[in-house]
Each structure stands twice: as structure tokens, then as C-alpha cells.
C-alpha positions in Angstrom: -6.7 -8.7 -11.4 -9.1 -10.7 -9.2 -6.3 -11.3 -6.7 -5.8 -7.6 -6.4 -9.5 -7.0 -5.9 -9.7 -9.7 -3.2 -6.8 -8.1 -1.4 -8.4 -4.7 -1.7 -11.7 -6.1 -0.5 -9.9 -7.2 2.7 -8.1 -4.0 3.4 -10.0 -1.3 1.5 -13.5 -2.6 0.9 -15.0 0.5 -0.8 -12.1 0.6 -3.3 -12.8 -3.0 -4.3 -16.5 -2.4 -4.6 -15.8 0.7 -6.8 -13.5 -1.3 -9.1 -16.0 -4.1 -9.3 -19.4 -2.3 -9.8 -18.6 1.4 -10.2 -20.5 4.1 -8.5 -23.9 2.7 -7.8 -26.1 1.2 -5.1 -23.6 -1.5 -4.0 -20.7 1.0 -3.8 -22.7 3.4 -1.5 -24.0 0.4 0.5 -20.4 -0.8 1.0 -19.2 2.6 2.2 -22.1 2.7 4.7 -21.3 -0.8 5.9 -17.6 0.0 6.2 -18.1 3.2 8.1 -20.4 1.6 10.7 -18.8 -1.8 10.9 -15.6 -2.8 9.0 -16.2 -6.5 8.8 -19.7 -6.4 7.1 -18.2 -4.0 4.5 -15.3 -6.4 3.9 -17.7 -9.3 3.5 -19.9 -7.3 1.1 -16.9 -6.3 -1.0 -15.6 -9.9 -1.1 -19.1 -11.1 -2.1 -19.1 -8.5 -5.0 -15.7 -9.5 -6.2 -16.4 -13.3 -6.1 -19.8 -12.9 -7.7 -18.3 -10.9 -10.5 -15.4 -13.4 -10.9 -17.9 -16.3 -11.1 -19.9 -14.7 -13.9 -17.6 -12.8 -16.3 -20.4 -12.5 -18.9 -22.1 -9.8 -16.8 -21.1 -6.3 -18.1 -19.8 -3.8 -15.6 -23.0 -1.8 -15.2 -23.1 0.4 -12.1 -25.9 -0.4 -9.7 -26.3 -4.0 -10.7 
């Protein structure tokens, strides 16, 4: 599933952010970054996915 999220983070960053953290602060921040500048949105989404993959013990709580 992480490979799919990484691919989504490259091509559709808000979708990857939504699948990783749900609707919360990071999701809306990612939409804003993607609308203004695509590359920062992509980097933010990749950061969210990799951070989540590195620590699987964190529950999927929106806004964290």
C-alpha cells in the first residue's frame, strides 16, 4: 500500500495526503501547497507518507 501512496504523492499529492492523514490540517495544507506550487505539495505528501511508513504504531488520527 505504501508504494501506491508514494506514486499518488508524486502525481496526486492531495489524494496521498488524504489517504495518509485523513481530512485535517496536513490535508488542507497540502491542497494549498499543491494549488500554489505543485512541487512543494508533492514534497509535503511524500514527507507525510514516508513519516507514516516509518512509524506504523501511530494511529491514523486526522490533524496529527
